MMTF fields as JSON, N, C-alpha, C and O atoms, coordinates in Angstrom:
{
  "mmtfVersion": "1.0.0",
  "mmtfProducer": "UNKNOWN",
  "numBonds": 295,
  "numAtoms": 296,
  "numGroups": 74,
  "numChains": 1,
  "numModels": 1,
  "chainsPerModel": [1],
  "groupsPerChain": [74],
  "chainIdList": ["A"],
  "bondAtomList": [4, 2, 8, 6, 12, 10, 16, 14, 20, 18, 24, 22, 28, 26, 32, 30, 36, 34, 40, 38, 44, 42, 48, 46, 52, 50, 56, 54, 60, 58, 64, 62, 68, 66, 72, 70, 76, 74, 80, 78, 84, 82, 88, 86, 92, 90, 96, 94, 100, 98, 104, 102, 108, 106, 112, 110, 116, 114, 120, 118, 124, 122, 128, 126, 132, 130, 136, 134, 140, 138, 144, 142, 148, 146, 152, 150, 156, 154, 160, 158, 164, 162, 168, 166, 172, 170, 176, 174, 180, 178, 184, 182, 188, 186, 192, 190, 196, 194, 200, 198, 204, 202, 208, 206, 212, 210, 216, 214, 220, 218, 224, 222, 228, 226, 232, 230, 236, 234, 240, 238, 244, 242, 248, 246, 252, 250, 256, 254, 260, 258, 264, 262, 268, 266, 272, 270, 276, 274, 280, 278, 284, 282, 288, 286, 292, 290],
  "bondOrderList": [1, 1, 1, 1, 1, 1, 1, 1, 1, 1, 1, 1, 1, 1, 1, 1, 1, 1, 1, 1, 1, 1, 1, 1, 1, 1, 1, 1, 1, 1, 1, 1, 1, 1, 1, 1, 1, 1, 1, 1, 1, 1, 1, 1, 1, 1, 1, 1, 1, 1, 1, 1, 1, 1, 1, 1, 1, 1, 1, 1, 1, 1, 1, 1, 1, 1, 1, 1, 1, 1, 1, 1, 1],
  "groupList": [{"groupName": "MET", "atomNameList": ["N", "CA", "C", "O"], "elementList": ["N", "C", "C", "O"], "formalChargeList": [0, 0, 0, 0], "bondAtomList": [1, 0, 2, 1, 3, 2], "bondOrderList": [1, 1, 2], "singleLetterCode": "M", "chemCompType": "L-PEPTIDE LINKING"}, {"groupName": "LEU", "atomNameList": ["N", "CA", "C", "O"], "elementList": ["N", "C", "C", "O"], "formalChargeList": [0, 0, 0, 0], "bondAtomList": [1, 0, 2, 1, 3, 2], "bondOrderList": [1, 1, 2], "singleLetterCode": "L", "chemCompType": "L-PEPTIDE LINKING"}, {"groupName": "ASN", "atomNameList": ["N", "CA", "C", "O"], "elementList": ["N", "C", "C", "O"], "formalChargeList": [0, 0, 0, 0], "bondAtomList": [1, 0, 2, 1, 3, 2], "bondOrderList": [1, 1, 2], "singleLetterCode": "N", "chemCompType": "L-PEPTIDE LINKING"}, {"groupName": "TYR", "atomNameList": ["N", "CA", "C", "O"], "elementList": ["N", "C", "C", "O"], "formalChargeList": [0, 0, 0, 0], "bondAtomList": [1, 0, 2, 1, 3, 2], "bondOrderList": [1, 1, 2], "singleLetterCode": "Y", "chemCompType": "L-PEPTIDE LINKING"}, {"groupName": "TRP", "atomNameList": ["N", "CA", "C", "O"], "elementList": ["N", "C", "C", "O"], "formalChargeList": [0, 0, 0, 0], "bondAtomList": [1, 0, 2, 1, 3, 2], "bondOrderList": [1, 1, 2], "singleLetterCode": "W", "chemCompType": "L-PEPTIDE LINKING"}, {"groupName": "GLY", "atomNameList": ["N", "CA", "C", "O"], "elementList": ["N", "C", "C", "O"], "formalChargeList": [0, 0, 0, 0], "bondAtomList": [1, 0, 2, 1, 3, 2], "bondOrderList": [1, 1, 2], "singleLetterCode": "G", "chemCompType": "PEPTIDE LINKING"}, {"groupName": "LYS", "atomNameList": ["N", "CA", "C", "O"], "elementList": ["N", "C", "C", "O"], "formalChargeList": [0, 0, 0, 0], "bondAtomList": [1, 0, 2, 1, 3, 2], "bondOrderList": [1, 1, 2], "singleLetterCode": "K", "chemCompType": "L-PEPTIDE LINKING"}, {"groupName": "ILE", "atomNameList": ["N", "CA", "C", "O"], "elementList": ["N", "C", "C", "O"], "formalChargeList": [0, 0, 0, 0], "bondAtomList": [1, 0, 2, 1, 3, 2], "bondOrderList": [1, 1, 2], "singleLetterCode": "I", "chemCompType": "L-PEPTIDE LINKING"}, {"groupName": "SER", "atomNameList": ["N", "CA", "C", "O"], "elementList": ["N", "C", "C", "O"], "formalChargeList": [0, 0, 0, 0], "bondAtomList": [1, 0, 2, 1, 3, 2], "bondOrderList": [1, 1, 2], "singleLetterCode": "S", "chemCompType": "L-PEPTIDE LINKING"}, {"groupName": "ARG", "atomNameList": ["N", "CA", "C", "O"], "elementList": ["N", "C", "C", "O"], "formalChargeList": [0, 0, 0, 0], "bondAtomList": [1, 0, 2, 1, 3, 2], "bondOrderList": [1, 1, 2], "singleLetterCode": "R", "chemCompType": "L-PEPTIDE LINKING"}, {"groupName": "VAL", "atomNameList": ["N", "CA", "C", "O"], "elementList": ["N", "C", "C", "O"], "formalChargeList": [0, 0, 0, 0], "bondAtomList": [1, 0, 2, 1, 3, 2], "bondOrderList": [1, 1, 2], "singleLetterCode": "V", "chemCompType": "L-PEPTIDE LINKING"}, {"groupName": "GLU", "atomNameList": ["N", "CA", "C", "O"], "elementList": ["N", "C", "C", "O"], "formalChargeList": [0, 0, 0, 0], "bondAtomList": [1, 0, 2, 1, 3, 2], "bondOrderList": [1, 1, 2], "singleLetterCode": "E", "chemCompType": "L-PEPTIDE LINKING"}, {"groupName": "PHE", "atomNameList": ["N", "CA", "C", "O"], "elementList": ["N", "C", "C", "O"], "formalChargeList": [0, 0, 0, 0], "bondAtomList": [1, 0, 2, 1, 3, 2], "bondOrderList": [1, 1, 2], "singleLetterCode": "F", "chemCompType": "L-PEPTIDE LINKING"}, {"groupName": "CYS", "atomNameList": ["N", "CA", "C", "O"], "elementList": ["N", "C", "C", "O"], "formalChargeList": [0, 0, 0, 0], "bondAtomList": [1, 0, 2, 1, 3, 2], "bondOrderList": [1, 1, 2], "singleLetterCode": "C", "chemCompType": "L-PEPTIDE LINKING"}, {"groupName": "ASP", "atomNameList": ["N", "CA", "C", "O"], "elementList": ["N", "C", "C", "O"], "formalChargeList": [0, 0, 0, 0], "bondAtomList": [1, 0, 2, 1, 3, 2], "bondOrderList": [1, 1, 2], "singleLetterCode": "D", "chemCompType": "L-PEPTIDE LINKING"}, {"groupName": "THR", "atomNameList": ["N", "CA", "C", "O"], "elementList": ["N", "C", "C", "O"], "formalChargeList": [0, 0, 0, 0], "bondAtomList": [1, 0, 2, 1, 3, 2], "bondOrderList": [1, 1, 2], "singleLetterCode": "T", "chemCompType": "L-PEPTIDE LINKING"}, {"groupName": "PRO", "atomNameList": ["N", "CA", "C", "O"], "elementList": ["N", "C", "C", "O"], "formalChargeList": [0, 0, 0, 0], "bondAtomList": [1, 0, 2, 1, 3, 2], "bondOrderList": [1, 1, 2], "singleLetterCode": "P", "chemCompType": "L-PEPTIDE LINKING"}, {"groupName": "HIS", "atomNameList": ["N", "CA", "C", "O"], "elementList": ["N", "C", "C", "O"], "formalChargeList": [0, 0, 0, 0], "bondAtomList": [1, 0, 2, 1, 3, 2], "bondOrderList": [1, 1, 2], "singleLetterCode": "H", "chemCompType": "L-PEPTIDE LINKING"}, {"groupName": "GLN", "atomNameList": ["N", "CA", "C", "O"], "elementList": ["N", "C", "C", "O"], "formalChargeList": [0, 0, 0, 0], "bondAtomList": [1, 0, 2, 1, 3, 2], "bondOrderList": [1, 1, 2], "singleLetterCode": "Q", "chemCompType": "L-PEPTIDE LINKING"}],
  "groupTypeList": [0, 1, 2, 3, 4, 5, 6, 2, 7, 0, 7, 6, 1, 8, 9, 1, 2, 5, 10, 11, 12, 10, 1, 2, 13, 14, 1, 7, 11, 15, 7, 11, 6, 15, 16, 14, 15, 10, 7, 17, 15, 15, 15, 5, 2, 6, 3, 7, 10, 9, 11, 15, 18, 14, 11, 10, 7, 8, 6, 10, 7, 11, 3, 6, 2, 8, 7, 7, 15, 5, 6, 6, 5, 10],
  "groupIdList": [1, 2, 3, 4, 5, 6, 7, 8, 9, 10, 11, 12, 13, 14, 15, 16, 17, 18, 19, 20, 21, 22, 23, 24, 25, 26, 27, 28, 29, 30, 31, 32, 33, 34, 35, 36, 37, 38, 39, 40, 41, 42, 43, 44, 45, 46, 47, 48, 49, 50, 51, 52, 53, 54, 55, 56, 57, 58, 59, 60, 61, 62, 63, 64, 65, 66, 67, 68, 69, 70, 71, 72, 73, 74],
  "secStructList": [7, 3, 3, 3, 6, 6, 3, 3, 3, 3, 3, 3, 3, 3, 7, 6, 6, 1, 7, 3, 3, 3, 3, 7, 4, 4, 4, 3, 3, 3, 3, 3, 3, 1, 1, 1, 3, 3, 3, 3, 3, 6, 6, 1, 7, 3, 3, 3, 3, 1, 1, 7, 2, 2, 2, 2, 2, 2, 2, 2, 2, 2, 2, 2, 2, 2, 2, 2, 2, 7, 7, 7, 7, 7],
  "xCoordList": [-38.015, -38.779, -38.174, -37.489, -38.354, -37.864, -38.66, -39.884, -38.091, -38.966, -38.549, -37.362, -39.569, -39.015, -40.112, -41.331, -39.366, -40.045, -41.193, -42.281, -40.906, -41.508, -42.719, -43.606, -42.665, -43.603, -43.057, -42.001, -43.687, -43.135, -43.691, -44.858, -42.73, -43.079, -42.788, -43.395, -41.947, -41.582, -40.756, -40.365, -40.51, -39.617, -38.335, -38.301, -37.048, -35.801, -35.576, -35.876, -35.004, -34.524, -33.064, -32.496, -32.429, -31.075, -31.016, -31.649, -30.391, -30.166, -29.102, -28.352, -28.998, -28.007, -26.599, -25.84, -26.246, -24.966, -24.759, -23.688, -26.006, -25.656, -26.229, -26.618, -26.295, -26.993, -28.505, -29.327, -28.7, -29.845, -30.725, -30.257, -32.029, -32.948, -34.301, -34.503, -35.283, -36.48, -37.373, -37.134, -38.66, -39.644, -41.014, -41.218, -41.89, -43.152, -43.89, -44.114, -44.295, -44.667, -46.272, -46.915, -46.729, -48.238, -48.239, -49.314, -46.87, -46.884, -46.5, -46.381, -46.301, -45.811, -46.918, -48.045, -46.912, -47.836, -47.724, -48.741, -46.64, -46.269, -44.895, -44.044, -44.528, -43.011, -43.07, -43.893, -41.926, -41.636, -40.316, -39.336, -40.418, -39.034, -38.494, -39.126, -37.348, -36.857, -35.527, -35.254, -34.544, -34.699, -34.468, -34.732, -33.914, -33.869, -35.198, -36.115, -35.443, -36.727, -36.772, -35.897, -37.829, -38.17, -39.47, -40.56, -39.332, -40.677, -40.876, -40.043, -42.283, -42.943, -43.69, -44.433, -43.569, -44.492, -45.524, -45.422, -46.573, -47.817, -47.293, -47.719, -46.231, -45.455, -44.626, -44.081, -44.517, -43.861, -42.306, -41.528, -42.015, -40.525, -40.47, -41.489, -39.06, -38.86, -37.511, -36.599, -37.357, -36.305, -36.081, -36.992, -34.878, -34.083, -33.625, -32.9, -33.857, -33.525, -32.84, -32.973, -32.129, -31.251, -32.408, -32.352, -33.447, -34.303, -35.273, -35.717, -35.451, -36.332, -37.762, -38.144, -38.514, -39.834, -40.605, -41.352, -40.469, -41.079, -40.379, -41.002, -39.267, -39.048, -39.515, -39.849, -39.526, -40.313, -41.78, -42.281, -42.433, -43.875, -43.906, -44.811, -42.996, -42.807, -42.836, -43.544, -42.042, -41.673, -43.046, -43.491, -43.729, -45.038, -45.982, -46.673, -46.089, -47.145, -46.714, -47.629, -45.465, -45.025, -45.303, -45.68, -45.117, -45.417, -46.995, -47.47, -47.594, -49.113, -49.582, -50.214, -49.202, -49.64, -49.325, -50.156, -48.097, -47.812, -48.634, -48.717, -49.076, -50.118, -51.264, -51.536, -52.159, -53.347, -53.052, -53.75, -51.971, -51.595, -51.16, -51.368, -50.555, -49.819, -48.526, -47.944, -47.941, -46.746, -45.481, -45.548, -44.484, -43.238, -42.684, -42.697, -42.318, -41.574, -40.145, -39.594, -39.687, -38.095, -37.102, -35.886],
  "yCoordList": [64.009, 63.188, 62.485, 63.197, 61.342, 60.487, 60.757, 60.683, 61.079, 61.144, 60.076, 59.749, 59.369, 58.292, 58.697, 58.752, 58.968, 59.228, 60.359, 60.242, 61.484, 62.62, 62.361, 63.198, 61.398, 60.85, 60.764, 60.152, 61.342, 61.218, 59.878, 59.749, 58.965, 57.975, 57.398, 56.401, 57.968, 57.85, 59.011, 59.905, 58.886, 60.128, 59.472, 58.362, 60.386, 59.991, 60.361, 61.492, 59.4, 59.652, 59.099, 58.482, 59.337, 58.88, 58.003, 58.346, 56.928, 56.143, 56.855, 57.599, 56.626, 57.07, 57.132, 57.984, 56.163, 56.069, 56.831, 56.855, 57.593, 58.391, 57.775, 58.47, 56.481, 55.847, 56.404, 56.596, 56.596, 57.219, 55.937, 54.947, 56.237, 55.04, 55.908, 57.031, 55.045, 55.768, 54.797, 53.589, 55.465, 54.729, 55.07, 56.198, 54.16, 54.537, 54.835, 54.026, 56.446, 56.852, 56.475, 56.88, 55.707, 55.382, 54.266, 53.743, 53.663, 52.502, 52.92, 52.154, 54.251, 54.711, 54.485, 54.683, 54.116, 53.815, 54.842, 55.438, 55.055, 55.923, 56.417, 55.67, 57.701, 58.125, 58.749, 59.541, 58.16, 58.452, 59.312, 59.197, 60.022, 60.795, 60.278, 60.345, 59.794, 58.87, 59.158, 58.356, 59.868, 61.108, 61.002, 61.901, 59.743, 59.49, 59.621, 59.745, 59.61, 59.618, 57.969, 57.375, 57.514, 56.082, 55.912, 56.169, 55.464, 55.294, 53.557, 52.653, 53.539, 52.242, 52.084, 52.984, 50.921, 50.849, 49.854, 49.155, 49.749, 48.619, 47.363, 46.354, 47.409, 46.006, 45.372, 44.287, 46.004, 45.9, 46.091, 45.587, 46.916, 47.109, 48.38, 49.054, 48.781, 49.997, 50.419, 49.601, 51.853, 52.657, 53.689, 54.446, 53.805, 54.721, 55.73, 55.281, 56.93, 57.946, 59.193, 59.367, 60.044, 61.21, 62.392, 63.065, 62.535, 63.364, 63.429, 62.47, 64.883, 64.844, 64.567, 64.525, 64.394, 64.068, 65.043, 64.593, 66.294, 67.291, 67.417, 68.029, 66.918, 66.864, 65.628, 65.701, 64.569, 63.349, 63.738, 63.244, 64.495, 64.716, 65.742, 65.649, 66.681, 67.699, 66.958, 67.31, 66.019, 65.177, 64.443, 64.528, 63.766, 63.273, 64.069, 63.689, 65.365, 66.29, 66.823, 67.067, 67.062, 67.476, 66.458, 66.911, 64.988, 63.799, 63.75, 63.587, 63.929, 63.847, 65.249, 65.073, 66.22, 67.525, 67.174, 67.329, 66.723, 66.338, 65.354, 65.462, 64.641, 63.561, 64.257, 64.104, 65.295, 65.958, 66.899, 66.886, 67.71, 68.713, 68.327, 69.038, 67.158, 66.679, 67.259, 67.071, 68.113, 68.686, 67.974, 67.503, 67.902, 67.278, 67.918, 69.136, 67.195, 67.776, 68.489, 68.313, 69.219, 69.791, 68.636, 68.821],
  "zCoordList": [-316.575, -317.121, -318.454, -319.188, -318.753, -319.867, -320.974, -320.869, -322.084, -323.538, -324.308, -324.321, -325.09, -326.036, -327.125, -326.964, -328.279, -329.666, -329.422, -329.987, -328.541, -328.234, -327.052, -326.888, -326.438, -325.564, -324.239, -324.086, -323.177, -321.815, -321.064, -320.694, -320.913, -320.362, -318.939, -318.548, -318.246, -316.83, -316.423, -317.173, -315.004, -314.439, -314.0, -313.469, -314.308, -314.012, -312.672, -312.289, -311.811, -310.489, -310.252, -311.153, -308.96, -308.722, -307.648, -306.649, -307.61, -306.185, -305.545, -306.177, -304.149, -303.405, -303.726, -303.265, -304.569, -305.253, -306.425, -307.032, -306.821, -308.193, -309.398, -310.336, -309.402, -310.701, -310.984, -310.089, -312.158, -312.372, -313.038, -313.601, -312.818, -313.282, -313.483, -313.022, -314.367, -314.379, -313.953, -313.941, -313.517, -312.726, -313.367, -313.817, -313.404, -314.03, -312.684, -311.783, -312.738, -311.498, -311.232, -310.263, -312.179, -311.763, -311.005, -310.714, -310.515, -309.549, -308.208, -307.251, -308.193, -306.977, -305.831, -306.285, -304.435, -303.673, -302.521, -302.166, -301.974, -301.066, -301.129, -301.612, -300.66, -300.619, -299.223, -298.765, -298.63, -297.21, -297.072, -297.808, -296.218, -295.827, -294.46, -293.405, -294.598, -293.134, -292.797, -291.905, -293.022, -293.642, -295.115, -295.914, -295.441, -297.158, -297.661, -296.85, -298.957, -299.66, -300.115, -300.745, -299.694, -299.878, -300.67, -300.159, -301.96, -302.617, -302.487, -302.556, -302.279, -302.366, -303.482, -303.872, -304.114, -305.363, -305.047, -304.038, -305.909, -305.866, -306.051, -305.489, -306.953, -307.017, -305.957, -306.158, -304.856, -303.641, -303.611, -302.801, -304.651, -304.794, -303.883, -303.732, -303.153, -302.638, -303.119, -303.237, -303.434, -303.884, -303.027, -302.693, -302.608, -301.973, -302.921, -303.809, -302.954, -303.942, -303.29, -302.079, -304.032, -303.859, -303.513, -302.484, -304.515, -304.694, -303.285, -302.655, -303.007, -301.91, -302.141, -303.311, -301.287, -301.271, -302.153, -303.023, -301.983, -302.678, -304.184, -305.052, -304.445, -305.958, -306.732, -307.915, -306.075, -306.444, -306.771, -307.782, -306.081, -306.234, -307.405, -308.233, -307.511, -308.566, -310.062, -311.005, -310.048, -311.159, -311.423, -312.568, -310.531, -310.81, -311.375, -312.32, -310.771, -311.35, -312.652, -313.439, -313.058, -314.157, -315.331, -316.412, -315.148, -315.816, -316.252, -317.376, -315.104, -315.1, -316.316, -317.358, -315.94, -316.566, -318.193, -319.087, -318.365, -319.632, -320.502, -321.726, -319.965, -320.211, -320.865, -322.056, -319.761, -320.003, -321.226, -322.241, -321.052, -322.03, -323.488, -324.471, -323.5, -324.63, -324.88, -325.948, -323.735, -324.085, -323.479, -322.344, -324.124, -323.792, -322.259, -322.079, -321.446, -320.305, -320.687, -321.774, -319.766, -319.939, -319.524, -319.569]
}
């Protein structure tokens, strides 16, 4: 999870080539396992990532929990 001034703002993911990027998980519409993990967003973008479907889901849950509890992610 990406922290900026102590606030969680996005989840950190890796493209297949290893380049890291951050994604606003509120924009995730679907996550496919094809066998690569493909994330489709509500804005029409598609991201293929190294993380498994379950890892992406865990990152989203951690992010959402941090908003509810006000605690920073690790």
